[in-house]
N, C-alpha and C positions, 0 to 999 in steps of 0.2 A: 225780736221773733223771726224765727227762723221760716221758708217757708222750701219746704223739698220738691221738687216741679220736676227730677229725674227721673226719666226712666227706669225701673227696675233692670232694666234688664241690661245701664250703661256698663254697671262691675262689669257682669260676665265678658261684656264687650270688649274691654279695654283689656281683659288677662287673655282673652280668645287674640288678640292685637301681640299681643307680647307673647302667647305662642305660636303664632305666624312667622312674627320674626327669628325665634328661636331654629324653628326647625327649617326657615329657610338659607340662615345662618349654618347650620348641620346638612342644607341639598338634600332634604326629604321629601317626599311622596308620601304625601298624609290624605286619606279619605279617611270618610266618616259615615259606617253603613249602619243604614237603618231602614226598618221594614216592621211589621207586626209582629206577635212570634205564632213560630214555622211555616214562616215564607222559606227561611231557609237560609241564615245568611253565615250560620256557623258551617255546616256543608261546606255551602260556597265556597269561602275564606281555607276551608282547609283542602279543597280541590285547588283551590287559587295558587294558594305556596303551592305545595307540590310542584300543578303543575308551572311553576316560574321557575324551579330549580336554583339553579344557580346564577338566574340573568339578575335576578333581585334577592336581596337582604334584607329579609321582612321578618321583622316585629309587631305586635297588637295589643291592644290595650280593651279588654271587653268589661262591658260594662251589665250585671243582672242582678235584681232585685234578691236573692238569695242565692247560694250555691255558688262552687267552680269550677262546675261539671264544662263550661264551654270549652275555661280556658284551657285543661285540663285533654280536650280534645283538641287543641290548636295545637300546644306543646310538642304535641306526639308528630306532628309534621317534621318536630326538628329546628322549630322557630319559637322565641321569647316572647312571655305570653305576660302578661299580669292582670290580675283580676282586681275591678272598683266591684265590690257589692254597695248597692244605695239603702237597702231596706227598702222603706219607703217612695222614696223619691225615684218620679217614670222616665225619667233623663238622667246624662251625662249633664255638667259640665266644665268651660273652661279648668276652672282650679282642679276640681278631679285632674281631670287629663294632666293638668301642671302637675301635682304628685306624683302619678302615675308612671309621667315619663320621666323622671325619676330615676327608679330601679330599672331604666331601658338603657343600656350602654348603643347611646345612637350613633355613636362614630361608627359604627360599626355594620349600622341597617341604611338601606336606599327604601325603605318603602316600611310607613307605620299605618298599620290600620288598625279605627278603631269601632272595633261594633258595641256599637248602642243598645240599650235594651230598647226592649222590642215593645216600639210601639209607636204608634205614628199620630199624636200629637201633642208630647210636650218636647219631645225635640226638637221639635219643627222652628223653634222658637231660640234655641240655643249656639251662639257661633262657636263652637270650638276648637278654631284656628286651624283647619281645616282648608284645602288646593281643594278637593273635591270630594261633594257631598251625594254619595250613592244610595237610591231609593230603592230594596226590592219590592218587585207586584208579582208574584203568584200564582200562577193558573189558576190554581184552589183558591181565590178568590175574588174571581169576576171581573167582569171586564170594566163595569163602574167605578171600580174604590178607586182610582183618581180624581172620583167627581164629592167621591166622599169626605174627603180628605185635600181639602186643595192645597190648605198651606204646606204642608212636610214636598207635595210634590212641586209645588207652584218656584220651590228654592233648587230642587235636585239639579246638579250639572250635569249625573249618569242615572239612567233609570233602567235595574233589571228588570227583563221578563224570565223569572225565576220556576223550574221544572217543568219545563215547554216539555219534557219526555211525558205527561199528561193531561197534557192540552187536547189529545184527540177525547181520555180518558171522561173528561171531565166538559167537555165542548166548548172549550172553549175559547171564543168571540177573537180571532187573534189581532184580526183589521179591526176591532170595534175599538179595542182599548186601546192599540198602539194612537188612532185621532184624538180617546179619551186624554192621552198622556201628552200626545203635541197640542192640542187646546191648554193645559194650564203652564203645562213646561216646552216649549216650540225651539229651548234653546239647547233641550238634552240632550245624548249622545241614547240609545237608549239597543242595547244588549238583548239577544235569547239566548237563556245558559239555561242547560239542563248538568247539574252537575253528579246526575248521574249515570250518565252515556258520555259524558263531556264534551258533547256536543258546543260551537260558540265559543269556546274555552280558546280557542286559541287565537284569534283577536279579542277578547275581553284583555288576555295578558298581554298582546305588543299594545296594544291602546298601556295599559299602564307604562308597561315600559318608556315609552314614547312621554309620557307624561314625566314618569320619572326624567329623562334627559331633558327637557325644558324644565323643572323642576331647579337641574342642577345646574345648570347655565348661570 
């Protein structure tokens, strides 16, 4: 009799470590961007790639249940983008990323962005081999979002408060939201951004450039 007691995610974790080693060999900075649907991931990434300009050469892997709409939007920035259509699967995993990155010329990239499926539950458990886990928290979602979805926030390296141009209109209590993030993820770097106005983009892009330089050492 064979007793199987390995964690379900063991295989994914092994593949994630393989991805991570491959990315490191390529001197890539890899970020895994997560949020609920409608928090502004794709728009933020469009603006980020454009704002970075020639400072970092970016490529994108996009996960969605259906359509390649987001990949088309990101290709319009000039960045190569690969779409993963997951069907009924509510997250990306390390194997999906490994297959998709074979469609990108990683030798000509500095930054690989993985735009995960819009979901704050399933993706929290899946390491993809990324350097940074970036979680968006839109001001339209309320101040207690981190408390409702603790696993994904507690594992974040970066939390972005997005759509800050709507903070006043939505009566968003910024200090309360930051305190909730700090309660769950004291290690996380917090950025307050507006893709519409460009507020906060300089600081965010400077951060990415510095992190890529660290990854390339």
